[in-house]
C-alpha positions in Angstrom: 111.5 -26.6 81.9 114.7 -28.1 80.8 116.5 -27.3 77.6 115.6 -30.7 76.1 111.9 -30.2 76.9 112.0 -26.7 75.3 113.7 -28.2 72.1 111.1 -30.9 72.0 108.4 -28.3 72.3 109.7 -26.5 69.2 109.9 -29.7 67.2 106.4 -30.9 68.3 104.8 -27.6 67.3 106.4 -27.6 63.8 105.6 -31.3 63.3 102.1 -30.6 64.3 101.8 -27.8 61.8 103.3 -29.9 59.1 100.9 -32.8 59.9 97.9 -30.4 59.7 99.0 -29.2 56.2 99.8 -32.7 54.8 96.4 -34.2 55.4 94.8 -31.3 53.4 97.1 -32.0 50.4 96.5 -35.8 50.6 92.7 -35.2 50.7 92.8 -33.1 47.6 95.1 -35.7 45.8 92.6 -38.4 46.7 89.7 -36.4 45.4 91.7 -35.8 42.1 92.4 -39.5 41.8 88.7 -40.3 42.3 87.8 -37.8 39.7 90.3 -39.3 37.2 88.9 -42.8 37.9 85.4 -41.4 37.3 86.5 -39.9 34.0 88.1 -43.1 32.9 84.9 -45.0 33.7 82.9 -42.5 31.6 85.4 -42.9 28.8 84.9 -46.7 28.9 81.2 -46.3 28.7 81.6 -44.1 25.6 83.7 -46.7 24.0 81.0 -49.3 24.6 78.4 -47.0 23.0 80.7 -46.7 19.9 80.9 -50.5 19.7 77.1 -50.8 19.8 76.9 -48.5 16.8 79.2 -50.8 14.8 76.6 -53.5 15.0 75.0 -52.0 12.0 78.0 -53.1 9.9 77.2 -56.8 9.4 80.0 -59.4 9.3 78.1 -61.3 6.6 79.2 -58.9 4.0 77.3 -57.2 1.2 74.4 -59.7 1.2 73.1 -58.6 4.6 73.8 -55.0 3.7 71.9 -55.3 0.6 69.1 -57.0 2.5 69.1 -54.2 5.0 69.1 -51.6 2.2 66.3 -53.5 0.5 64.2 -53.5 3.7 65.0 -49.9 4.1 63.9 -49.2 0.7 60.7 -51.2 1.4 60.0 -49.1 4.5 60.5 -46.0 2.6 64.0 -45.4 4.3 62.6 -42.7 6.6 62.8 -44.5 9.9 66.4 -45.7 9.3 67.6 -42.3 8.3 66.2 -40.9 11.5 67.9 -43.5 13.6 71.2 -42.9 11.8 71.0 -39.2 12.3 70.3 -39.7 16.0 73.2 -42.1 16.3 75.5 -39.7 14.6 74.5 -37.0 17.0 75.1 -39.3 19.9 78.5 -40.2 18.6 79.4 -36.5 18.1 78.2 -35.7 21.6 80.1 -38.7 23.1 83.2 -37.6 21.3 82.9 -34.1 22.6 82.3 -35.4 26.1 85.3 -37.6 25.7 87.5 -34.7 24.7 86.2 -32.6 27.6 86.9 -35.4 30.1 90.4 -35.8 28.7 91.0 -32.1 29.1 89.7 -32.1 32.6 91.8 -35.2 33.4 95.0 -33.4 32.1 94.1 -30.3 34.1 93.6 -32.4 37.2 96.9 -34.1 36.8 98.6 -30.7 36.3 97.0 -29.4 39.5 98.0 -32.5 41.4 101.6 -32.2 40.3 101.6 -28.5 41.2 100.2 -29.3 44.7 102.7 -32.0 45.2 105.4 -29.5 44.3 104.1 -26.9 46.7 103.8 -29.6 49.4 107.4 -30.5 49.0 108.4 -26.8 49.1 106.3 -26.3 52.2 107.9 -29.3 54.0 111.4 -28.0 53.1 110.5 -24.5 54.4 109.2 -26.0 57.6 112.4 -28.0 58.0 114.5 -24.9 57.5 112.3 -22.9 60.0 112.7 -25.7 62.6 116.5 -25.7 62.1 116.5 -21.9 62.6 114.4 -22.1 65.7 116.7 -24.8 67.2 119.7 -22.6 66.4 118.1 -19.6 68.1 117.1 -21.7 71.1 120.7 -23.0 71.5 122.0 -19.4 71.3 119.5 -18.3 74.0 120.5 -21.3 76.1 124.2 -20.4 75.9 123.4 -16.7 76.7 121.4 -17.8 79.7 124.3 -19.9 80.9 126.7 -17.0 80.5 124.4 -14.6 82.3 124.0 -17.1 85.1 127.7 -17.3 85.5 128.1 -13.6 85.5 125.3 -13.2 88.1 127.0 -15.8 90.4 130.3 -14.0 90.1 128.6 -10.6 90.9 126.8 -12.2 93.9 130.1 -13.6 95.3 131.7 -10.2 94.9 128.8 -8.5 96.7 128.9 -11.2 99.4 132.6 -10.5 100.1 132.3 -6.8 99.9 129.1 -6.4 101.9 130.5 -6.6 105.5 133.0 -3.8 105.0 130.5 -1.7 103.1 127.8 -2.3 105.8 130.2 -1.2 108.5 130.9 2.0 106.6 127.2 2.6 106.1 126.6 2.2 109.8 129.2 4.8 110.6 127.6 7.2 108.1 124.1 6.6 109.5 125.4 7.2 113.0 126.9 10.6 112.0 123.7 11.6 110.2 121.6 10.6 113.2 123.7 12.7 115.5 123.4 15.7 113.2 119.7 15.2 112.8 119.1 14.9 116.6 120.9 18.2 117.2 119.1 20.1 114.5 115.7 18.7 115.5 116.1 19.4 119.2 117.2 23.0 118.5 114.2 23.5 116.1 111.7 22.0 118.6 113.0 24.0 121.5 115.2 27.1 120.7 116.2 27.5 124.3 116.6 23.8 124.9 120.3 24.1 126.0 119.5 26.8 128.5 116.4 25.1 130.0 117.4 21.5 129.9 117.1 21.1 133.7 113.5 22.3 133.6 112.6 19.8 130.9 113.7 16.9 133.1 112.0 18.0 136.2 109.3 15.6 137.5 106.3 16.3 139.6 108.0 14.4 142.3 111.7 13.5 142.8 112.4 10.0 141.4 113.8 7.2 143.6 113.9 3.4 143.8 110.6 1.7 144.3 110.4 -0.5 147.4 107.4 -2.3 145.8 109.4 -3.2 142.7 112.6 -4.4 144.5 113.9 -8.0 144.9 113.8 -9.4 148.4 117.6 -9.8 148.5 118.1 -6.1 147.9 117.8 -3.4 150.5 117.0 0.3 149.9 119.0 2.6 152.2 118.6 6.3 153.2 115.5 8.3 153.5 115.4 9.2 149.9 115.7 5.5 148.7 118.6 6.2 146.3 121.1 3.6 147.6 120.7 -0.1 146.8 122.6 -2.9 148.5 122.7 -6.6 147.9 122.3 -8.3 151.3 125.2 -10.3 152.5 123.4 -12.5 155.0 121.7 -15.8 153.9 122.4 -18.2 151.0 122.4 -16.6 147.6 122.3 -18.2 144.2 123.8 -16.9 141.0 120.7 -15.1 139.3 120.5 -11.4 139.2 118.6 -9.2 141.7 116.8 -6.1 140.2 115.0 -3.0 141.3 112.9 -0.4 139.4 112.5 3.3 139.9 109.1 4.7 140.9 108.7 7.0 137.9 108.9 6.0 134.3 110.3 7.9 131.4 107.9 10.9 130.8 105.6 10.9 127.8 106.8 14.2 126.4 108.4 14.0 122.9 111.3 16.4 123.2 114.3 16.7 125.4 116.5 14.0 127.2 115.6 11.7 130.0 118.7 10.9 132.0 119.9 9.5 135.3 123.3 8.4 136.8 124.5 5.6 139.1 127.7 5.7 141.2 129.4 2.3 141.7 130.1 2.2 145.5 131.1 -1.5 145.7 131.4 -4.1 143.0 132.5 -7.8 143.1 131.7 -9.0 139.6 129.0 -7.5 137.4 126.4 -4.7 137.6 123.9 -3.7 134.9 122.4 -0.2 134.6 119.6 0.7 132.1 115.9 0.7 131.4 113.2 -2.0 131.6 109.4 -2.5 131.6 108.0 -3.9 134.8 107.1 -7.0 132.9 110.7 -8.1 133.5 110.9 -10.5 136.6 113.0 -9.2 139.5 115.4 -12.2 139.3 116.4 -11.3 135.7 119.2 -9.0 134.6 118.2 -5.8 132.8 119.1 -6.0 129.1 118.6 -9.8 128.7 114.8 -9.6 128.7 112.5 -8.2 126.0 112.0 -4.4 126.0 115.0 -3.9 128.3 118.3 -2.1 127.7 121.5 -1.9 129.8 125.2 -1.2 130.1 127.2 -3.7 132.2 130.8 -3.6 133.4 131.8 -6.7 131.4 132.3 -4.4 128.3 128.8 -5.0 126.9 125.7 -3.1 125.9 122.5 -5.2 125.9 119.4 -4.5 123.8 116.4 -6.8 124.3 118.7 -9.8 124.9 121.2 -8.9 122.1 124.8 -8.4 123.2 126.8 -5.5 121.7 130.4 -6.1 122.9 133.7 -4.3 123.2 132.5 -1.3 125.3 134.5 0.4 128.0 134.6 -1.5 131.4 133.7 0.3 134.6 134.8 -0.2 138.2 134.3 1.0 141.7 133.8 4.8 142.1 132.9 5.2 138.4 129.7 7.1 137.5 127.6 5.5 134.8 124.9 7.5 133.1 121.9 6.2 131.2 119.4 8.2 129.2 117.0 8.4 126.2 116.6 11.0 123.5 112.8 11.5 123.7 112.7 12.8 120.1 114.5 10.0 118.3 114.4 7.2 120.9 118.2 6.8 120.8 119.8 5.5 124.0 122.6 7.4 125.7 125.3 5.8 127.9 128.0 7.7 129.6 131.0 6.9 131.8 132.4 9.5 134.2 130.8 12.3 132.1 132.0 10.9 128.7 129.4 9.9 126.2 129.8 6.3 124.8 129.0 5.3 121.2 125.4 4.2 120.9 124.9 5.1 117.2 122.6 2.1 116.5 121.0 1.6 119.9 117.3 2.7 120.1 114.4 1.9 122.4 111.2 0.6 121.0 107.9 2.4 121.8 106.0 2.9 124.0 108.9 4.8 125.7 106.8 5.9 128.6 106.5 2.3 129.8 110.3 2.1 130.5 111.6 2.6 134.0 115.2 3.2 135.3 116.5 -0.2 136.5 119.7 -1.7 137.9 120.6 -5.4 138.4 123.2 -6.5 141.0 124.8 -10.0 140.9 126.8 -10.5 144.1 126.1 -10.0 147.8 127.8 -6.8 149.0 127.3 -4.9 145.7 126.3 -1.3 146.4 125.2 1.6 144.1 123.7 5.1 144.6 121.4 6.7 142.0 121.2 10.3 141.0 117.9 11.3 139.3 119.0 15.0 138.8 118.9 17.7 138.2 122.7 18.1 138.5 124.8 15.4 136.8 128.4 14.6 136.1 127.5 14.6 132.4 125.7 17.6 131.0 122.7 16.5 128.9 122.7 19.9 127.2 125.8 18.7 125.3 123.8 16.0 123.4 
């Protein structure tokens, strides 16, 4: 509702209340005036009765009076005396009624004058009330405008200050998560640092899965740990990917971790985790529920790029792991842990497999699924 509509609302309500009170006063005044007219008509009727009584005074003078007296005397005077007495009573009663009507008329006029006075006073009071309401509304309108301006100013300040504050909060959250992970891991498994190798042991040694490998990739060695992008034939730009046989275990403590040595590299290689829903001609990290570290200074999380990470080259060893308690991803380079403070996998974790993606013919990597690594997971 606009300010003009609100003001009109106040005016309409007050005018409506005034209109409701005025018809009641007008109705009473009309009733009083009708009563006065009725009293005046009754007064007129009494005057007529008095005139009829004067008929007994004859205009012909003493002769008719004498004649009437004579007749009266002849009739014994009794009947005329009775009539005169009745007429006198009627005149007295009429006079009393007339006085009473005059008194009521005066009283009615006084009441009408008093009501008109009260009506004028009420109208004046309503006018003052309406002016006060309008003044209050105007003050509220000005206050609202002032509050709105202050709110807009505060919003702009927050908008400009938010990025720096958000970055500071992210750093604090990362530190707290690291502290929480260490405390929780020690609480869950007191001898965790001593027995970390036992926690990671699988029923069978993990390796690359020939049934989940792109046709342009070749698995070398009897243990199927080396992957090579074939050099023969025509090759297009898309990625070529391979999955490990064993997924991340379903246990909820410890660290799952593996490493990849870069033996030959032309352009880009990605190392990480993915579900087997990802097509083999896609790069790990760019698909949903996939995560990776590539040598173009990027981490990838479900298609989201997180840039400005250390680049890696030939002969570097890249590690990839998951904290099974918190779901936080771990990336390492040559035994040095990288910053992954805000990088987490989404459940279910046990549907994620180690995965690498090669881009160019001649690319060559070798995997190490443990238990001895260049990076010590016990230091997490």
